[in-house]
N, C-alpha and C positions, 0 to 999 in steps of 0.2 A: 552319613555326615562326616565320618572320620574325625580327625583331631580338631576340626572346626567347632566341635561340641564342647571342648574343654573349657573355654571361658564361660560358657553358659551354664553347664551343669556341675562343674568342679570349682574353678577358680573364683568366679563371682560369688557362689555360696560360701566358699572358704573365706573370702575377704569379709563377707557379712558376719561370719562366725569368729572373726578376730585375727585371721592371718593377714599377711601383706606381701607385697613383692619381695620383701627382705626376709620372709620366713624361710628357714633352712629345712630342707628335706633330705633324707638319706637316699640318694640315687645309687643304690647298690644292687647287684644281681643276687637278690636274696628273697626268700619267700615273703609274701605279703598276706597278712591275715585277712581272709575274705575273698582272696583270689583263688579260684578253684581249678584253673587250667594249669597243666604242666608247663614249665617246671616250678610253678608257684609264683611266677611274676611274668609280665609281658616282655616283649622284645626290648632289650636294654639300649640298643642303638650304639652310637659311636663310643669307643673307649675313651675318647677325649672328655666325655662329660660324666664319667663315673665318679661318685664320691658325694660329699655334702655340697648341695647346690641351693641357690635361692630360687624361689618360685618364679621370679622374673626370668632367670636363665632357663627354667623348665618350660616356660611358655614360648620364649623367643626361639629356642631350639626344638620345640615340640617333642619333649621327652615323655615317653609313655609311662615308665616306672614312676616318674615324678607325679604325673597326673593321677595314677592309681593310688599311690601312697597318700597324696593330698586328699583324695576322695574318702579314703577309709580313716585317715587320721583326723580330718577336720570337718567332714560333711556328712557322710553315710549315703548309701545309694537311695534310700527312701527320700531324704531331703533333696538330693540332686534331681531326682525324677520329678518331684513336686515343683521345682523351679521351672522346668520345661512345661509342665502341664499348666502352670499359671500363665504361661505365654501361649496358650491355646494349642500346644502339642496334643496329638491324639494319644490318650493313655495306652491304648492297645499297641501303639507303635513304639512305645518306650520300653527298653529293657533296663529294669532297675537293678543293674549289677555293674561290676567293674568294666567289662567290655562295652556295655551299652552306654555308660555315662562318661567314662574316661577315655575310651578309644573310639566311640562314635558308631557302634553297631545299631544304635537306635535310629529311627527315621523321622526327619522333619522335611517338609517341602521347602523349596527354595524361598517361597514367600514367607513361610514361618521363620526360616533362618534369618532372612533379611530383617524381619520385624524384631526378632530377638536381638540382633546386633544393633538395630535402631534403638532398642530400649537402653542399651549400654550408652550409646551416643547421647540419648536424651536424659542423661543423669540418673539412669536406673528406672525410668518410668516407661512402661510398655504402652505403646500407642497402636491400637488394633488397626491393621491395614485395611484400606478400602479401595475400591477400583475407580473411584471418581472423586473429584474435589467439590463439584456442585452440579446441580441439575436446574436448568432455567426453562421457563415456558416461553411461548411465542412472543410475549411482551417483555421478556427480559427479567421477569420476576423469579427470584430464587425459590425453587420448590423444595429442593433438598440441599443441605449444606453439610459436607463431611465434617467440618470443624465442630459442629454442634451435635452430630450423631455419633461420632467416633468414641469408642470406649477407651478409657485409659486406666491403668492401675500400676501401683509401685511394685517393682520386682526386687531391685537391688537398692541398697543404701546409696545415697549420692556419693559418699566417700568411696565406696567400693567401685562404683561406676567410674569415678575419676581415676582410681588406680588401674582399673582394667584398661581404660583408654590409653593411659600413659604406657603401660606395658605392651599393649597391642600396636601402638605406634612404633615402639622399639622392634617388635616382631616384623614390621614392614621395612623399617629402615636398615636393620642389620640381621634379620632372621630369615625364616623360610618364605616370607611374603615380599621379598625385595622387588619382584617383577610387577607388583601392583602400584609401585610408586608413581605419583603424578608430580611433575615439576611445579614448585611453588604452591603446593597444596598439602595440608596435613592429611595423611592417610593412616588409618589403623585397621588391623584385620588379622585373620587367622586362616591358614591353609588347612586342608584336610585330605587325607589319602585313605581310601577304604582298603580293607584286607585284600591281599593278592592283587592290588593295583587295579581293581575292577572299575573304580570311578574315583573322581577327585573333586575337591571343593575349594572355593575361596569365598569367604564372607568378610566384608569390610565396611568401613564408614569414613566419612569426611565431615567437615563442619556443616555440610548441607544435606547429604544423602547417605542412606545405607543400602547396600545391595549384596546379593549372593549369586554365585555361579556354580552350577554342577555340571560336570562333564562325565559322560558315561554312556551306557547302552541300556535300553529297556530290558534286554536279555543279558544279565551279567555274564553268562557263559560266552557271549559274543564280544566281550570287551577287547579292544585293540590298543590299549594305552601303552603297552610295552613298558611296564614298570615306571610309568610317569607319575609325577606327584602333583599335588595341588599348586605348589609354587611354580611348577614347570608348565602346566596346561591351563588351569583355571585362573590363576592370578593375571596372566597377560590378557586374557579375554576380558576380565573385569576392568583392567586398566584401559583397554581399548575403547570401551563404550563410556566409561566414567570420565575420562580425560576431556573429551569435547563438551560434555555436559557442564564442566566447570570452567570453560573458557570465559574470561572476563570477570570471574568471581574473585574477590579478594580473599587471601588466606587468613585464617584465624584459628583459634583453639577450638577443638571439637566440644569440649566443656569449658566454658569461660568463667566459671565460678572460681574465685580465689581458693586454693587448697586450704589455706589457713582458716577460712570461714567454715570449712567442712571438718575441722578438727585434725587435719593432716599435718604431719611434721616430717622432716627428713632427718634420719639418724644414721650414724655409722656404726655398724655392728660386725661382730666376728662372723666369718663365713662358715664356721663349724658350730659354735654354740648358739649363735643368734643373739648373744648378749652384747652389751656395749664393748667396743673394741679396746684392747690395751696395746702397749708397745710389743708385748709378746706375740700378739696376733699378727702384727705387721712383720715380725721376724720369721714367720712361717715360710720355709723355702720350697714348699711343695705346691704353691699356687693358691692355697686357701687363705688369701689375704682379705682384709675387711672390705665391706661393701657399704655404700650409702644409698638409701632408698626411702620411699614414702611409707608411712604407717600412721594409724590413728594414734594421736598423742596418748589416749587412755590405755592403749595396748603396748606402747613402746617400753622396751626394757629399761630398768632403772639400776641394774647391777652390772658390774664389770665381768668380762669373760672369766670363767673359772676352769677352763680347759687347757688353754695354751700356757705352757711354761717355757720361758726363754732359757735356752741351754747353748752350750758350745757344741757344734756339730763337726764331725770328721768328714771332710769333703770326699775322702776316698771311699768310705764305707757308707756314708749317709746316716750313720748311727751317732749316738751321743759320744762325744769325744772323751777320752780318758787322759791321764797324765802321760801316757805312753805314746799318744799321737803326736807326730811332728808338728811344731808350731805353724809351719807353713800350710798344713792341711786343716787347721782349725778355723772355722768360720762361725759367725753368729747364726742362730737358728732357733727353732722352737719345736717342742713335741706337744702332742695332744693327749691329755690324760683322760682315760675312760675309767670311771668308777663303777663298781657293781650297781645294777639297778637303774642306771642312767640310759638315755635314749640310744646311744650307740652300742651299749652293752648287748642289745638284742642281736647284733650281727656277729657272725663267727670271725675268727682271725682270717680265714681264707677270703671271706666276703669283704672285710675291711681292707685287706691288702690290695684290693682292686682299685681303691680310690682314696685311701687315707693312710699313706705309707709311714707317716711319722707318729703313729699312735702308740701309746704305752698304757697297758692295763695296770691299774694300781689301786690299792685300798686307800691310799693317802689322798687327802684333799690337796688343792693346789699349794697353799702356804706350806704345809708340812712336806710336800714333795720337793719344793724348791729349797727348803731349808736343809733337808737331809740328803737328797740325791744319792741314796744308798743302794737303790735297786740296781742289780746288774742287768735286768731285762732292758733291752734296747741299747746297750752300750757297745761301743766299737770292739769287734773281735779281731779285726785285722791287726791292730797294734796292741790289743790286750788291755786287761785291767788287773787288779791285784790278784783275783782268783786265777785268772788265766796265766799270769806270770808265774804262779806257783804250780802250774801244770793242770789246772782245772778249768773247764769251759762250760758255757751255758748248755751245750749239747751233751754233756757228760763224757766228752772225749778225754782220754788220759793224757794227751799231748797237744799243746796249743799249736805247735808248728804243723802237725798232721792235720788238725782241724782246719787251719787256714788253707793248706794245700788242697784239701778236699773241696772247700768252698770255692776256691779259685777255679778248679776244674769243672765244678758244677755250673759256675757262672758262664764258662765258655760253652758248655753243652746247652745251657739255656738260650744263649745268644744264637747259636746255630739252629736250634729247633724253632725259635721265634722267626728267624729269617726264612726258614723252610715253609712254615705255616703262612707267612705273609705272601710269599711267592705263589703258593697254592691258591690263596684267596683271590689274588689279583688275576690269576689265569683262568678262574672258573666262575660261573654264575651260580652261586650257592643259594639254597633256600635261606630265608631270613633267620630261622632258628639256628641253622648251621653256622651262618656267618656270625651271628651273635655269640654263639658258644666259643668259636675259635678266637674272636676278638677279646672275649673275657679272659681266655687262657693266656693270650699274649700280654694283656695288662697285668695279670697275676704273675707271670714270669718276670716282667720288668720289676714289679714291686718286690718279689722274693729275692731277685738277684741283687737288689740294693740293700737287702737285709743282711743278717749275720748268722742265720740258722741253716747249716747244711741239710739237716733233716727236712725242714719245711721246703727248701728249694728242691731237694731230691724228689719229694712227693709231688710237688707242683709240676716238675718235668714229667713224671710218670703219668699224672692225670692228663696233662696236655697232650702227650704223645698218644695215649690210648684213644682219646676222642678224635684227635687229628687223623690217625691212621684208619679209624673206622669210617670217617667221612671221606677221606681220600680214596679208600678202597671202593666205596660206593660209586665214585665218579670215574676212577681210573681202572677199576677192575682188578 
């Protein structure tokens, strides 16, 4: 089933449990408790999507780490598996673990998948599929009527189904399912690509019908998809037979119940903390700006973001500006405070640097941090601060000028190594794990080069070079 399983076994159950499209998940290349495969998390995907992200973005871009974290943080494998079984999946075909439920190594037939997506379109109510609408005798009398025989049962809350449809419509309009779009008709759906590109899926719905397409081979070893995806192969087939079915039908909402009657509201929240956005959240220069999305009113945050602190940023270093930074280099910005024991504290500095470059670890709560601003951690080293001016730096260097010269040289080395890795990736067909590893290294090099620690950048270069050369030697001998 591939990623087409994610709305069914992960995100639908998560919405029932209180999450929403606006819920923020840490999409970092970091170990996930419960995931037993090396290196402790699934393929992270494009470096463009590393960092704190909303569940909406995770679904639209079909991000694996997002799905696995959501499964373990909001659902549990046991609950996710039961949702599938409640929609007539065969228990022996369901792998109740991370790969089975978040990546789709479990098996559903195409008719089971179509019925499951139909349950979402029907406001969360599962309607057991039947192969006839009615049976009549020779006199035209109805002997069997599917409408009276068909079993129905509620699977998802109606509010959860509404949010799923809204996000899956987004996945077709601007995500991996673009090739399933039908002119003048609302389409929602999800692509799926099985491991090693052996087969692909697209399951979708309109205001009138739900359908699923699987493309593959009875013998997986004979697959000839050539690294195709569900969006590339299955979605166009789905579109080709669904479009003529809808000719002459008026467009309308898939679920036409007013969201307010379901208890849903739209709130603007911080893309890091998930709390109500503040001016400091909007000042974030790293792209983690506020988002507005649907959520149940009863689960909506009521407190303001306590992580973003508005600060002056040195545009040359990307660090907190000091009195020594030229006025022309000082711009408005924000840092993200990470206190001990909070959600992001579970990630190491190396992991955070891949997607949250403006973080500051501190013991101080937001108000105290803003009032004092005394920590030297995260401050500009290019132009210095009081300790640096006296010949003392964060790195324990005895001379500020030497420290900056070292940092400048390391940044140049980092840029050269990154360019070399990028050229190698573009020129070779790497395995997914190798591609992911090198992309993570490139992202880390970018983040560390924007920082002010020569030691961290030096170590990052060494780590990246070691992995790059090992992979390069495998392909180039």
